[in-house]
C-alpha positions in Angstrom: 108.0 151.5 177.7 104.7 151.2 175.5 104.5 149.6 172.1 102.0 151.0 169.4 100.5 149.4 166.3 98.4 151.3 163.8 96.0 149.8 161.4 93.2 151.1 159.0 95.1 153.1 156.4 94.2 152.7 152.8 93.0 154.3 149.5 89.8 156.6 149.7 88.2 159.0 147.5 87.8 162.5 148.4 84.7 163.2 150.6 84.9 159.8 152.1 85.8 158.4 155.4 88.4 156.3 156.9 89.0 154.9 160.6 92.4 154.5 161.8 93.2 152.4 164.9 96.2 152.5 167.2 96.6 149.6 169.6 98.6 150.2 172.7 100.5 147.6 174.8 103.3 147.4 177.3 103.6 149.4 180.6 100.5 151.0 181.8 99.2 152.7 178.7 97.1 155.1 181.0 100.6 156.8 181.9 100.7 158.4 178.5 98.9 160.8 176.5 98.3 159.8 172.8 98.6 161.7 169.7 98.2 161.2 165.9 100.6 162.9 163.6 100.9 162.6 159.9 103.9 163.1 157.3 103.5 163.8 153.5 106.3 163.3 151.1 108.8 166.2 151.4 107.0 167.5 154.5 107.6 167.7 158.3 105.6 165.4 160.5 102.7 167.3 161.9 100.3 167.2 164.6 96.8 166.0 163.8 95.0 165.2 167.1 95.6 164.3 170.7 93.6 162.9 173.6 94.2 161.7 177.2 93.2 158.3 178.5 91.7 159.9 181.8 89.6 163.1 180.3 87.8 163.2 177.1 89.1 166.6 176.1 90.7 166.0 172.5 92.9 168.4 170.9 93.0 169.0 167.0 95.1 170.6 164.5 93.0 173.6 162.7 93.3 171.8 159.3 91.4 168.8 160.4 89.1 170.4 163.1 85.3 169.5 162.2 86.4 166.7 160.0 88.5 164.3 162.1 87.6 162.7 165.5 90.0 161.2 167.9 88.5 158.8 170.5 89.8 156.1 172.8 88.6 152.7 174.2 90.2 152.4 177.5 89.0 148.7 177.9 90.9 147.8 174.7 93.7 150.2 175.0 93.1 151.5 171.6 93.0 154.9 170.1 90.9 155.8 166.9 91.1 158.6 164.4 87.9 158.9 162.4 88.5 160.8 159.2 85.5 162.3 157.6 85.3 164.4 154.3 88.9 163.6 153.5 90.7 165.8 151.1 93.5 165.1 148.7 95.9 166.9 151.1 95.1 164.5 153.8 97.3 162.1 152.0 100.2 161.1 154.2 101.7 158.4 156.3 99.8 158.4 159.7 101.4 157.7 163.0 100.2 157.0 166.3 102.6 158.3 169.3 102.5 158.3 173.1 104.2 160.9 175.3 104.3 161.7 179.0 102.9 163.2 181.2 99.4 161.6 180.9 97.9 164.9 181.7 99.2 166.9 178.9 98.4 166.8 175.3 101.7 167.8 173.3 101.5 168.9 169.7 105.2 168.6 168.8 106.4 165.4 167.2 110.0 165.7 169.1 107.9 165.7 172.4 106.9 162.2 171.7 109.4 159.4 172.4 107.0 156.2 171.5 105.9 155.8 167.8 104.0 153.1 165.8 105.5 152.1 162.3 102.7 154.1 160.4 100.0 153.5 158.2 99.5 155.0 154.6 96.3 157.1 153.9 96.0 158.1 150.3 93.2 160.3 149.2 92.2 160.4 145.4 90.6 163.5 143.9 
């Protein structure tokens, strides 16, 4: 089992930047693929970005492609989500998640068994 803890959320103006972090601990984290999801009020949880520990070939939702960057620090078992040029529609609770197998980046929330507690991101216009 793996434990996940997000940090870095907050209030940011439209056009600004924010970086989220997800610290992973527990069993060998390299056994998992990692993803960021978000959930706005009244909406379903949606995939934002995913990455593998072993290969740097991230995957993005079309809505964030070119603005958000997912990365990982294998020495610290931490995954990051750099959010640039944020928009009011990016406002949501952002969650870090882990899935298996480690070689496949999944994009559906129900394919991820492990979740962090979430961190609120609010973008003001």
